[in-house]
N, C-alpha and C positions, 0 to 999 in steps of 0.2 A: 261559044256556046256548044258548037258540035263536038270541039276537042274535049271539054269537059265531060260532056255526056258520055263520049267514048270512054274517057279515062274512069269513070263510075261504073261503067259496065265492065270493064276489064279488072277492075278493085273487087267488084262482087264476085265475078267468077273464080278470082283467087281465092276469096274468102272461102267459098264453098268447097274449092279444091284443097286448101292447105292453110288454115288461118296460123296454125304455129309458124310456119315457113314465113308467112308474109310479117308476122308480129317481129320477126327477128329484122326486117329491112324498115320497117315502116315504125313510127314512135305510136304511143297509146293514143294521144289525142288526136292523130291522123285517122286512125283506125275508128275511133269513136268520136267524132266531134260533138261539141255540146247540144247542137240542135240537128243531128243526123237524122235522116228520115229511114235510117236502115232498121231491119227488123231485130228484135232484142236478141234472138239467137246467134247473131253475128257477133255479139260482144258480151263478154262476160265482165259484170264489174263487181269489184269487192268495195262496199261502203264500210267505212269506219265512223264510228259516232263519236264525237267529240265531247269531252266532259271538261268542266272547270278545273283548272290545274291551280293549286295552291302555291304561292310563293315559296321558292326554295325548295319545291318538291319534283323530283325527277318522274319522267314520263312511266306511266304503269305502276307506280310507287302508291302503297296504301296507306291511307291516313291513320297514324296511331292515335289512341284517345289519349287525352292529355291526363297525366297523373298528378295527383296533388301531393306535392313533397311535403315532409314531414317539417315542421317548425321547431327549431331549438332556441331556447332561451339563454343566451350569454351573457357573460360578467365579465370585467376586467379581472385579469390574473387569477382564473379560473385553473385548478388542479386537474392533472389526469383522471382523477376517480371521480370529481366533480363535472366534469366534461362527459364523461362515460354515462354518468346517472341521468344529466341532462338528455343526453340521445338514447336513453334507455337501450345502450349497448355495453356488452363487455368491455373490460379494462383493456384485453388483448387487441380489440377493435379498433382504440385510438392509436397503439402503437403499429399496427397494421397501416392505419391510413398515414403513417407518417414515413413510409418507407419512400426511398428515392427523393427525401429532402434533405436540408443541410442538418435536421436533428438527426441523432443517434438514438434509437429506441432503446438499445442496450444500456443506455445510461439513465433510462427514465424510471422512476417509481410513481404509484399512486399518488404521493404528495407532491410531485414534482409540478412546478407552475409553469404553465405554457405562455408563451407571448400571444398578442392579440392575433397576428396575422397567422399563426400555426393553428390557432383556434378556429378561425374562420376556414383555414385550408382544410382541417379535419372534417368540418361538418359540409363543406362542399364535396369533398373528394366522397364522402357517404351518400351523397344524393338527396341530401337535405338543404333547407336554408334556415338562415340565423335571422334571429332578432333579438335585440338588446332588451333585458329584463328591465321593466318599470319598476321603480318602488313606490308602492301605492300603499296608503295609510287606510286601513280599515275604518268605517265608519262607525262611528258609536252611536248604537241603536239607543231612541228616548224609551226608557220604562214606562208602558203604560198599563201597568197591572194597578189593580185596585188594592188597597190595604186598608185595616181596621183603622178607626178614628182614635186618636191619641186620648189618653185617660181623662174622664170627664170631671168639671168641678165638682168636689164634695157636696157643696151646697145644693148642686142639681139632682142629687140622688135621691130616691125614694124608698123604702123598705119593698121588698119583692119576696113572694113564695118560695120555700126551698123546693129544689129539685132533688128528689130521693129515687136512687136506685136500689132495687130489691135483687139481691144475689145470692148464689148457694148453688147446693149441689142439685142434680136432678132429682125429682119426686120428693122434696123436703118441704114442699108445701107454699112455695113463693106466690103462684099466681091464686092459691086458696086463700091467702093471706090478703092480697089485694084484692081478692073478689070480696072477702067480708068487708074490707074498709069500705068500698064504694057500694056495697049492696047490690052486686051483679052476678052474674054465671058466665065468667069469662072462661073458665077451666072447663066447662062441658063443650065449649065450641072447638079447644084445643085437639088434634087429632094424637091418638095416644094418650091423653091426658097430661101432654107435656108442652111447654111453652117454647115454640120454634121461631117465634119472632120478637122483635123488641116492641113492646106495648108502651103507649105514653096515656096517662090519664091524670085528670086534674080531681083531686078529692077534697070535698069541703067537711070539715069536721063539724060537731054540733058545737063547738064553741066560737065558729066563724072563720077559724083560721083554713088557709089553702095550701094544700100540697100537691104538686106534680110528681107522680109516681112513674117510674121506668122499670116495667117487669122484663128481665134477660132470661133467656134460654141457659138451662142448666147442662144441657148435653155437652161433651168434650169437643164436638165438631163446631160449637158455636162461642169457640174463645174469641175470635175478632169483635162479635157481637158484645160481650161481657166488658171487653177492654174499651170500646166505642162509649159504652153507658158509662162506664167509671169516668172516662174523660169528660162527658157533659154533665157531671153530677155535683151537687154540693154534700151531699151524706149518703153513705152506702149502708143499708140496713142487711146485715148477714144473716141470713135464714139457715139455721142448724137443727136438723130433727133430732130431737131427745134420745129417741130410740137408736139412731145410727150413728151419730157422733160425726166428726170432722172427716170429709171424705176429699177426693181428688180436687172436684171442682169447687169446693169451699176452700183449700189453699189456695188456689189460681184465684179466687175471687179477692181473697185477701192481698195477694200479689199485686192484681189491677188497682186496689184500691190504694196500696202505698205508693205505687208509680203516680197515681194521679194526684196524691197528697191530699186524700179525702178523708175525714173521719170517718170511723165505723161505730155503728148501734148493732150489737148482736140480738137477734129474736130467737129464743130456744123453741122451737115449734114442736107440736105434737107430745104437748106435757100432759095430757088427758090419758095417754096410753098407759097400760099396766106396766110394760117395759120400760118406760121412759126414764132417764138418768140425766137430769139438767146437770149436775155436778161434774159428772164424768166429762161433758161437752166443754164446761169452762176449765177443767183441767188439761184437755186436749187442744184447746187454743192456746195455752200458757206456752206449748212447745213450737207455736207459731208468731209467738211475741205478741199476742192479743191478751191483754192483762185487764180483766174485768174489774170492777169498783171493788167488790168484796175481797180481791187479792191486793187490794193497794193501787190499782190501776187507774184510768179515766176512761175506759170503755164501758158503757152502760149496757146492762144485760137484763131482758124482760122475758120472762116466762109467758108465752102465749098458746092458744090452740086456735088456729086458723079455722079450723072446721066447725068448732064449736061458738067462735067467737069471744073466747076468754081472754080477758087483758088487752084488748084491741087497743082501748082508749088510753091506758097506759103507754103502750108503743108509740101513738101518736103524740101525747104530751112529751115523751121523751124526745120525738124528733122536732117539735116546736120549740122545745127548751135549746136544744143545741142549736137551732137556726137562728133564736137569739143570740146566742152566744157568737157565735158567727158573724152577726149584724150583717146578713145578707141585704146588699143593696143594689140599684141599677139605675141607669138613665132612661125615663121614659119616653124622650123626644128624641129627634134627631134621626139619622139614617139606621135602618136596621140592621144588627148583626145576631147570626144564630148559629146553629149547627144542624147536618141533616142526621137524623137517627137512622131512618129508613127510606128506600125509594123502590117504586113499583111501577108497573105500567096497568092501567085501569081502561077496559074496553070503552068505557063512555066518557070518561075524563083525560084520557092521554097518560102522559107521565105526571106521577105524583110523587111528593115526597111527605114526610113526617118529619117535622123541624121543630126545636125548642127555640124559642126567642129569648137570646141572652141579653140585648141592649137596643134600645129604640121600641117605636110602634110600628108593627106588620100590618099595611092597610091593602086594601084591593088596589090594583092600579100601580103599584109601586114597581121598581125596576131591580130585579134581584141577579146576582151572579154567584156560581157555585161551581168551582173546579173548570172545566171547559164548556160549561152550559149556563145559560141565562134563562129568565123566565120575566113576563109581564104578568103579574098576578092576577089571574081572573078570578078565583074562588078561593076562599079559606073555608075549611071546616074544622070544627071540635072533634073531641074524642067520642061524640054520640053521634057524628055525622050531621050535626047540623050547620047550616052556613052562618059566618060571622063576618062582619066588616073590617075587624081590626083584632090584634092579637098584641098584649103587652109582654114585657120581661116574663121569663119562666113559665109561659104558656106554651102549650103543645098543640100544633095546628097541622093541618094536611093544606099543603099548598099546590094549586092546579094553576097550570099556564107555562110549563117549562119547555122550551122548543127542543132539547135532548134531554135524557133520562142522566141526572148527575149521581155521581156513587155516592153510597154512604158514608157518613165521617166527613164529607166536605163541608168546609165553612161558608156560610151565607152573607153576602155583604150587599148592602143596598147601594146603587149609582144613580148618577143624575139623570140618566137618558138612557134610550135604546142603542144609541151613536156610541155612547162610552161603554156600554156593556158589550158590544160586538168589540171594540177595540181591546177589551180586557181579554175576552176570549181567544181573539186573534193572538196577542200577545202570549198566552198561556200555551197555546198551541204550538206557536214557532217556537218558544222555549223549549218545549218538550221535545221537540223534532231537533232542535239544536244539540240537545242532551243524548240523544239517541244517537245523531251523528258522532258526536264526539266520543260515545261509547262503541261504537261501530270503528271509528279511526282508530281508536287505542287496541281494539283488537286485532286490526290489519296491521298496526305498528309491531303489535307483539310477533305476530308471525313472519314479518318481513326480518324482524331481528333475529328469530330464529333460523329462517332460511339464510342470514346473511352469516350467521355463525358457523352453519352448515357448510356454506361455500368457502368461507376463509379456512375452514379447519381442512377442506379437501385440498386447497392452493398451497397450505403450509407444507403438504408434502412434496409440492413441486417448486417450492420456492427457491432451490439451489440450480434450477434449469433456467436457460435463456427462453426468451418468450416465444421464439420458434419452438424449441424444444418442448415448451409448457403447453403450446397450441397443437403439437402433434401428439402429446401423451393424452391431452382431454378430448381430442377427437377420437383416438382410439377407445378410450374408456366410455364414451357417449356413444359409440357404434355397437359396442358389445350390450350397453344396457338396453338402447332400444331394440337390438335384434331379442332380447331374452324379455322384453316388457309383456307383461300379462295381459289377456283381454280385457278390455274395457267395460264390456258386459259382463258383470258378475251377478251372479243369481243371489239375492239375499234371503236367507232363510231364518231371519229373526222374527220371532213371533210377536203380533202386534195387536193391539185392541184399540182402536179408534173411538173416541166417545163424542158425543154431542150432549151438553149440559143446560137443562133448561131450569129457570126456578121461578116462583111467585114474584118474589122481591131481591133487591140485590144483596141483602145480607144472606139469603139462601144459597144464590150463587157462590158467594164469597165463602161460605163454610164449606161446600161441596169441592170447591178448587182447592181449600185449605187441607181438606182429607186427602185430595190427590196428590197434593204437594209431599205429603208424609210416606207416599210409596216409594220404596227402596228395594225394588227386586226389578229394574228396567233390564237388566241383563238375560234374566230370564223371559219375562213377556213384557215388551215395550208398550206402556200406556201414553196414549197422545190423545190429548183434548183438540179436536179439530175447531169445533165451536161452541160458544157458550153466550146464554142471552138471558132476557126476562120475558116471559110471557109462555102462553100455550105453544104446544107442538102444532107447527104448520107443516105444509106441503114441501117447503124448502127444506126444513131440517130433516123430512124422510128423503129426500133426493140427495142431499149432501151425505147422509149417513150410508145410502146405497152407493155412491160414488167412491166413499172412502172404505165399504165394508165394515161398519162400524155398529155400534148401538147408540140409541137414544136413552138417556136417564132424565126424568122430570121431576121434580119436587114440588108439590103442591098444585101443579099445573094440571090442565086437562088437554083431551085430545079429541076432537071431533070424530063423527062416526066415518066420514071420507077420509080423513088423516089415517085413522085405526085401520080401515080396508085397504087404504093404499100402503100402509107399513106391511101387512099381512100378505098382499099380493106380491110385493117386491122382496120379501123376507128380511125386513128390517126388524130387529129385535126392539121393542117398545116398552121400556120399564117405568113405570108411573107409580110414586110412592108418596104418602103423606108423611111419613115417620122417618126421620134421618136415620136411626140405625137400622131399619130394615132395608133401605136403600144400600148403605154401606155392606150389609151383607150380602146382600144378591150380587153387588160388583164384586166382592172377594170370591163368590160362586164362580161368577163367569170368568174371573181371571184365572182361577184353578182350572177351569175346563179347558182353557186354552193349551195348557201344559200335558205333555205326554205324562202318562202314568209310569210309577217307580215299580220295580220288581224286587219284591222282598223274599228273603228266605228265612224260614225258621226250623231249626232242626227240632224234631218232636222227640227221636228217640235214636239208640244207637247198638247194634248187635255185632257180635263176633261169629264168623262162620266157625264152627268145630269139625264138622266132617261132611263127606259128599255120599250120597247113596241114591240108589234108583227104587222107583216104585211102580207097580206094574198098574196101568190104568186101561182094563180091557187088554187087548192084544198089545199096547204099546207101553213102552217103558219112559217114564218120566224122571229126569234127575231132579233130587230134592237137595237142598242144602240145609243142614242141621245146625242151628244158631241157638245164641244164648243172649237175651236182653241185657246190654250192660248199663243203661241209662234211659231212661223215658220210657216210652211204649211203642210198640209196632203196629201200626193202623192200616189194615188192607186196602182201605179207600184212598190212603195218600200215594205220594211219589217216593219210590226208593231209590238209593243212589249205592252202587257197589265201589269200594274205595281199594285201592292196593297201594298201600304206603301215602303218598300224597296225591297219586294220579287217580282219575276217575276212570273205571273201567265201562261203567254199563249205568243207564239212569233209565229208569220206566215204572211200570205198574207190575203188581204181581199178580199170577194167575191162581195162586191159591195160599192159604195161610193157615197151618195145622197145629192144634196142640195135642200130642200123641196122636190119635186118630180122629178127632173132632174138627171139623172145619169152625174157625173162630175169628171174631171180627178185630180184636185188637189182643195183645200179648204185652204184660207188663213186665217191669224190671225183675231180673233176676230168674224168668221163665224159659224154659227150652221151647223149642218149635221148629218146624219143618215149613219152608217155604219153596216154591216153585215159579220159575219165571220163563220166559221166552226162551226158544232154543238158540244155542249158540253162544250161552253166557258162561264163562269159564269161572265158575266158582273155584277157590282155593282154600283150606284150612287158613285159619289166622288172618282173613281178609276181614274188611271192615265195611259194615252196612249202615246206612244213614236213612232216617225217615224224613222226607223234606215237605214241609207244608208252603207250596209256593202262592203268594196273594199278590194282586196288583193293588198298590196305593196312589190315590190321587194326591199331587203334590197342592199344598195349599198356600197359599201366598198371603202375606201378613201384610195389612194396610195399616 
């Protein structure tokens, strides 16, 4: 123990004296034993913290994140081009991957067939993994759509009232005629005195017969409404004003009736006017193959006065007689079938549609499908707003209970249950999505084909080179192309007018969209419909218009005071109209206001400089050009231009214009005059002088 104590004391002295010298003779465990009681200053310890080592990883090496390899579907006997397409690589990439193998790339072309091992080798060398393509058969989906019932047994059919559509040109008296038939005042409720919706009414004649009338708009913008009315009708009553004759919408109505294969009755209206000429109307109709009975045809012609009620009973009798000839019948039982004439959103009722029942009995509680919407009928209303429990064939009713608002013109079909209705709507929605996908896929394929043709055209120029030389040439070409690539951020200076369209009913929105489709000046000012819908203007519409810097156009809709204040605060133009042509005119004005004005010049007069002389004005000598007016007149208030040959020497205003010694405002053709201008203008004899009227003309766009 004494010896050990002595050794420890000597060791401490050595450590304090020269630790480095001691460390060269003694090992570290001896200097710093595990449980030594020496002070910490006598031993410098370097601690290394251990971390978990991954199998196969060297010490100190970082763990690389796992990279997902691209999967390539391969098949037997793939060509080089097919393998490149499956790998989404270039044809030359496959050739490059086959370097240093027994396959010679110089003898391969895009149609060369590769063996299985070389297909796998190319995929593996490209850092990808392969899998065999599966031959899967696509499942045939079961058609879950609803279809109309087969034709009914003739023994179960019963007579039904005819559905008659009143058609014709705007302001020819269609609504007034219907007004007199049902003894109401519909025309007074129409904005501007013109019909802008399809109205459906049941009229009972004094003789007891019932007729369902459809009143269609006559304005050019409502062509789709007239076509829809013709398709849902049995007879068309063509109203032509005796003092106006056949007009544009008259001809269009005849065409709609012919397409729908519906017979026509001509009602020559306004025969009470002094300038009325019914015979001229009949002669004009001959040019459109509408031959009246007195000319040997089969079209009945009735002379009426809708305002005074003259001869209306004869028109009704002619309609009933034609209906009897047509033998109109329908099946009153079974599932309902019909057509939607108009649709709108009501604040208290929700989505509401006006429908014509064509088959079966429509009752409260039945389940209907129309387009991509379905309904459980909660309420039925007739044309007078009275609630009814059922409606038979040829009846016009308002249907309440739709989950979503269907479009006008859709066919209504009754189904067994709500589950069946959902199946039909889901099927139709999926079919529409599939159709859109096919259209998009077709567009993609067209673009890919164009790109492939351009690619092959570029490669055709390098076909005589080997693949190494071709790769080098393409690299040089792409290197130059990328270095000269323009900036990706380009400033678009195209003028735009974003629009938000709102209407009271589906037909009104349809009419406005049809008007916008006829716009053909997109290269001057792009017209873009951001959103369209049915109902009053909302705060969301204002927010959307502010986002796109657009305008809001509303037809027969309102905007609350809060919405109007919000639009004024955010600078959003709010255009509300109840007459369609006024809306179109304001839209034209706004489009024209987006365009820059055009400068136009009009040469008012021309004169020739005959001589130069000076006139004393006070102590100053002013040069004066003596001129003779050759054409037009010279007006001191306009701009003048000095021409020397074809060159313009000077443009500006006159300081003075004199005839003899008198200051004058104008000088006419053949007169001599003297004029002075600013200093520095070099007038020479025989020079030409023009008077220019420069005006700014606003460019007008046609819709």
